[in-house]
N, C-alpha and C positions, 0 to 999 in steps of 0.2 A: 524180790529178785528183779534186777533191771537187765533187760536185753536190748542191746543197741546194735546198729549196723546200718550200712548204706541202703538206700531204696533198692528193692529188688533182691535183697539178700535172703528173703524167705521168712521174715519175722511174723508177718500176718498169717502166712500159711502155717507156721509152727503153732501159733496160738489156736488157729482153727482146728488143727489136728489134735492137739492135746486136750481140747475141749470136746472133741467128738463131732464137730460140725463137718469136718472132712474126714474121710477114711484114710488111714495110714497105708502107704504102699507096702511097707514091711515093718517088722519089729512090733513092740508092744508099748502101750501107754498105760501106766498104772497110777491110780490115785488111791493111795492106801491099799485096800483089798480089792478095789474095783478096777478091772482091766477094761478100759474104754474100747479097745480094739475088738473085744469079744461081744460088745453090746449090739442089740438091734437098733435101728434108727429111733424107734419109740423109746427103748430103754435109755439110749443116749440122751434123748430130749428130756426124759424124766430126771436123769442124773444132773444135767445142766440146770434144770428148774430148781431142784432141791439143794444142790451143792455148789454150783458155780454162779458167780456174778460176772457177767460179761459186759465190757464196755467196748463197743465197736468204734472204729476209727471215724466212721461217718454217722454215728449216733443211732441210726435206724429207728427213729421215733415215728409213730403213726400220725400222719397229718390230719386224719379225721377225728382224732381224739384230743381232748385237752391235756395239758401237762400233767395234772393229777392222775388222770386215767392211764397215761403213758407210764408214769412212774410206778403206779400200783399194779400194773398188769401182771407181773410175776406172782404177786400175792393172790390176785384173783384167780389165776390159773391153778395155783396151789390150794385153792379153796379156803383161804384164810377168812376169818370172820370180819365183818365191817368194823367192829371194835378194834381188832388187831391191825387192820389196814389203816384206820384213822390214826391210831397211836403211832405206828411206825412212820407213816408219811409225815405227820406233824414233826416228829423228831428229826427226820432226814431233811425236810424242807427248811427247818430252822437251822440245822447244822451247816447247810450250804447256802444260806441267805437267799432263798428263792421263794419264800412263802407267798409273796405278792404275785407270783406268776402262775399259781395253780390253775386258774380258769382260762388261761391263754392257750392258743394252739401253737404247735412247734414253729410254724412259719412266721409267727409274730415275735419270735425270740431272736436274740443275737446268737452267734456261734458259741460264745462262752456260756450263755444261759442254756442252750441246748445240750452242751457238753455236761454241765452240772446235772441236768435232768437225767441224762443217760447214766451218770454215775449213781444217782439216787435209785434209778430202776435196778441197776446191778446190785445194789446193797439191800434192796427191798426184803428179800427172804433171808437176810443175815447169812450169806453163803460162807462155806468153809474156804472156798477158793475164789479169789478175785483175779480175773484174767482181763487185762486192759491193753488196748492198742492206741497209742498216742493220746493218753488220757488228759493231757493239758495243752494240746496243740492249739486250742482256741482260747486259752486263758492268758491273762497278763501275769507278770511275775508274782504279784501279791496273791492272786487267786491260786496260782500254781503251788506256791508254798502251802497255802491253806488246805488244798486238796491232798497234797502229799502228806502233810502232817496228820490230817484226819485218817487217811488210809493207813499210814504207818502205825498210828495208835490203835486203829481197828484190828489190824493184823496182830500186833503184839498183845493187846489186851485180851483178845478172844482166841489166841493161839490159832490163827488162820494162816493161809499162804497167799501171798500176792505175787503175781507175775506180770510185770509191766514192760511193754515195748515202748520205748520213747527215744526221741532225738533230743529231748530237753535235758541238758546237763544238770538242771536243778534237782533232779531225782537222786543224784549221787549222794546228796546229804541225808537222804531217807532210806536208801537201799542197803540191804545187808550183804548182797552179793551182786556181781556184775558179770555178764556174758556178752560176747560179741559174736554176731553171725556174719559169715562170709560165704556167699553163694550156697546156702543150705547147710553149712557146717557151723557148729557152735563150739566156742571155747571160752573158758573162764578168763576174766580180765581183772585188773586191779581197779578198785574204786579210787 
Protein backbone atom coordinates (compact mmCIF):
# COMPACT_ATOMS: atom_id res chain seq x y z
CA UNK A 1 0.00 0.00 0.00
CA UNK A 2 1.35 3.40 -1.01
CA UNK A 3 0.35 6.51 0.93
CA UNK A 4 1.17 9.86 -0.59
CA UNK A 5 0.39 13.46 0.21
CA UNK A 6 1.89 16.89 0.77
CA UNK A 7 4.24 17.60 3.66
CA UNK A 8 2.23 18.18 6.81
CA UNK A 9 -0.72 16.06 5.66
CA UNK A 10 -0.27 13.63 8.57
CA UNK A 11 1.46 10.69 6.86
CA UNK A 12 4.19 10.16 9.46
CA UNK A 13 1.70 10.66 12.30
CA UNK A 14 -0.54 8.05 10.67
CA UNK A 15 2.33 5.52 10.53
CA UNK A 16 3.32 6.22 14.13
CA UNK A 17 -0.29 5.79 15.25
CA UNK A 18 -0.97 2.51 13.44
CA UNK A 19 2.28 1.08 14.80
CA UNK A 20 1.42 2.08 18.37
CA UNK A 21 4.24 4.58 18.80
CA UNK A 22 1.64 7.34 19.21
CA UNK A 23 -1.66 6.86 21.00
CA UNK A 24 -4.79 7.37 18.93
CA UNK A 25 -7.04 10.27 19.97
CA UNK A 26 -10.09 8.19 19.08
CA UNK A 27 -11.11 5.09 17.19
CA UNK A 28 -9.41 1.70 17.02
CA UNK A 29 -6.32 0.34 15.29
CA UNK A 30 -6.57 -3.38 14.51
CA UNK A 31 -3.85 -5.65 13.15
CA UNK A 32 -5.58 -8.99 12.70
CA UNK A 33 -6.88 -9.86 16.18
CA UNK A 34 -4.65 -7.34 17.96
CA UNK A 35 -6.15 -4.00 18.88
CA UNK A 36 -3.15 -1.67 19.19
CA UNK A 37 -5.21 1.01 20.90
CA UNK A 38 -5.88 -1.33 23.86
CA UNK A 39 -2.24 -2.32 24.48
CA UNK A 40 -0.04 -0.92 27.23
CA UNK A 41 3.19 0.82 26.17
CA UNK A 42 5.14 -2.34 26.98
CA UNK A 43 2.71 -4.58 25.04
CA UNK A 44 2.80 -2.16 22.12
CA UNK A 45 6.62 -2.28 22.07
CA UNK A 46 6.50 -6.10 22.16
CA UNK A 47 4.02 -6.12 19.28
CA UNK A 48 6.31 -3.88 17.20
CA UNK A 49 9.36 -6.01 18.04
CA UNK A 50 7.78 -9.26 16.91
CA UNK A 51 5.38 -8.19 14.16
CA UNK A 52 6.39 -4.80 12.72
CA UNK A 53 9.39 -3.75 10.70
CA UNK A 54 9.68 0.02 10.98
CA UNK A 55 11.74 2.18 8.66
CA UNK A 56 11.92 5.70 10.02
CA UNK A 57 12.32 8.75 7.81
CA UNK A 58 15.53 9.76 9.59
CA UNK A 59 16.90 6.20 10.01
CA UNK A 60 17.32 6.32 13.84
CA UNK A 61 20.61 4.39 13.82
CA UNK A 62 22.70 4.29 17.00
CA UNK A 63 25.91 6.27 16.47
CA UNK A 64 27.78 4.32 19.16
CA UNK A 65 27.19 0.95 17.44
CA UNK A 66 28.59 -0.36 14.20
CA UNK A 67 26.31 -1.11 11.26
CA UNK A 68 26.03 -4.83 12.01
CA UNK A 69 24.96 -4.20 15.62
CA UNK A 70 22.46 -1.57 14.48
CA UNK A 71 20.88 -3.93 11.97
CA UNK A 72 20.84 -6.92 14.33
CA UNK A 73 19.41 -5.00 17.30
CA UNK A 74 15.79 -6.23 16.91
CA UNK A 75 17.01 -9.83 16.79
CA UNK A 76 19.13 -9.33 19.91
CA UNK A 77 16.21 -7.78 21.78
CA UNK A 78 14.02 -10.71 20.64
CA UNK A 79 16.69 -13.06 22.08
CA UNK A 80 17.53 -14.79 18.82
CA UNK A 81 20.58 -17.05 18.86
CA UNK A 82 23.94 -15.96 17.46
CA UNK A 83 23.50 -18.53 14.69
CA UNK A 84 20.10 -17.09 13.73
CA UNK A 85 21.45 -13.53 13.81
CA UNK A 86 24.51 -14.37 11.72
CA UNK A 87 22.47 -16.20 9.08
CA UNK A 88 19.78 -13.51 8.80
CA UNK A 89 22.26 -10.64 8.71
CA UNK A 90 24.38 -12.36 6.04
CA UNK A 91 21.26 -12.87 3.90
CA UNK A 92 20.05 -9.27 4.25
CA UNK A 93 23.45 -7.57 3.94
CA UNK A 94 24.03 -9.55 0.74
CA UNK A 95 20.55 -8.74 -0.64
CA UNK A 96 21.10 -4.99 -0.11
CA UNK A 97 24.75 -5.02 -1.27
CA UNK A 98 26.18 -3.58 1.95
CA UNK A 99 28.21 -6.49 3.32
CA UNK A 100 31.38 -4.39 3.11
CA UNK A 101 29.91 -1.84 5.56
CA UNK A 102 29.27 -4.14 8.54
CA UNK A 103 32.06 -2.79 10.76
CA UNK A 104 31.54 0.92 9.97
CA UNK A 105 29.66 3.36 12.17
CA UNK A 106 26.55 5.11 10.84
CA UNK A 107 28.30 8.48 10.64
CA UNK A 108 30.82 6.97 8.20
CA UNK A 109 28.05 6.09 5.73
CA UNK A 110 26.28 8.01 3.00
CA UNK A 111 22.57 8.73 3.38
CA UNK A 112 21.72 5.93 0.96
CA UNK A 113 23.86 3.44 2.87
CA UNK A 114 22.23 4.45 6.17
CA UNK A 115 18.83 4.05 4.54
CA UNK A 116 19.62 0.48 3.45
CA UNK A 117 20.87 -0.39 6.95
CA UNK A 118 17.61 0.94 8.40
CA UNK A 119 15.69 -1.29 5.96
CA UNK A 120 17.77 -4.32 6.97
CA UNK A 121 17.06 -3.58 10.64
CA UNK A 122 13.32 -3.40 9.85
CA UNK A 123 13.48 -6.80 8.13
CA UNK A 124 15.66 -8.48 10.77
CA UNK A 125 12.85 -10.31 12.60
CA UNK A 126 11.01 -11.20 9.35
CA UNK A 127 8.02 -9.03 10.35
CA UNK A 128 4.44 -9.53 9.22
CA UNK A 129 4.05 -5.78 8.70
CA UNK A 130 6.52 -3.42 7.03
CA UNK A 131 5.76 0.20 7.89
CA UNK A 132 8.08 2.61 6.12
CA UNK A 133 8.36 6.38 5.95
CA UNK A 134 10.12 7.72 2.82
CA UNK A 135 12.01 4.46 2.34
CA UNK A 136 13.92 5.57 -0.77
CA UNK A 137 14.40 9.30 -0.11
CA UNK A 138 18.20 8.93 -0.01
CA UNK A 139 18.54 6.40 -2.84
CA UNK A 140 19.18 6.85 -6.54
CA UNK A 141 16.65 5.50 -9.04
CA UNK A 142 18.46 2.16 -9.55
CA UNK A 143 18.64 1.45 -5.81
CA UNK A 144 15.05 2.63 -5.36
CA UNK A 145 13.87 0.04 -7.86
CA UNK A 146 16.00 -2.66 -6.19
CA UNK A 147 14.57 -1.84 -2.73
CA UNK A 148 10.96 -1.71 -3.94
CA UNK A 149 11.41 -4.95 -5.88
CA UNK A 150 12.88 -6.74 -2.85
CA UNK A 151 10.12 -5.49 -0.55
CA UNK A 152 7.38 -6.24 -3.08
CA UNK A 153 8.67 -9.81 -3.40
CA UNK A 154 9.02 -10.11 0.39
CA UNK A 155 5.42 -9.00 0.94
CA UNK A 156 4.01 -11.26 -1.80
CA UNK A 157 6.16 -14.33 -1.13
CA UNK A 158 5.61 -14.37 2.62
CA UNK A 159 2.01 -13.06 2.61
CA UNK A 160 2.97 -9.91 4.50
CA UNK A 161 1.57 -6.37 4.55
CA UNK A 162 3.58 -3.34 3.48
CA UNK A 163 2.53 0.24 4.14
CA UNK A 164 4.81 2.80 2.53
CA UNK A 165 4.66 6.57 2.77
CA UNK A 166 6.55 8.04 -0.14
CA UNK A 167 6.86 11.05 -2.42
CA UNK A 168 8.80 8.83 -4.86
CA UNK A 169 6.55 7.98 -7.84
CA UNK A 170 8.74 4.93 -8.55
CA UNK A 171 6.70 3.04 -5.97
CA UNK A 172 3.60 3.11 -8.20
CA UNK A 173 5.10 0.25 -10.21
CA UNK A 174 5.27 -1.94 -7.08
CA UNK A 175 2.21 -0.90 -5.05
CA UNK A 176 -1.06 -2.81 -5.03
CA UNK A 177 -3.08 0.16 -3.81
CA UNK A 178 -2.71 3.91 -3.38
CA UNK A 179 -4.09 6.39 -0.85
CA UNK A 180 -3.72 10.14 -0.63
CA UNK A 181 -3.68 12.06 2.63
CA UNK A 182 -5.04 15.62 2.88
CA UNK A 183 -4.78 17.36 6.26
CA UNK A 184 -5.32 14.19 8.27
CA UNK A 185 -7.91 12.53 6.01
CA UNK A 186 -7.15 9.61 3.74
CA UNK A 187 -8.84 8.49 0.55
CA UNK A 188 -8.10 5.89 -2.08
CA UNK A 189 -6.55 7.04 -5.33
CA UNK A 190 -5.73 5.46 -8.67
CA UNK A 191 -2.31 3.99 -9.35
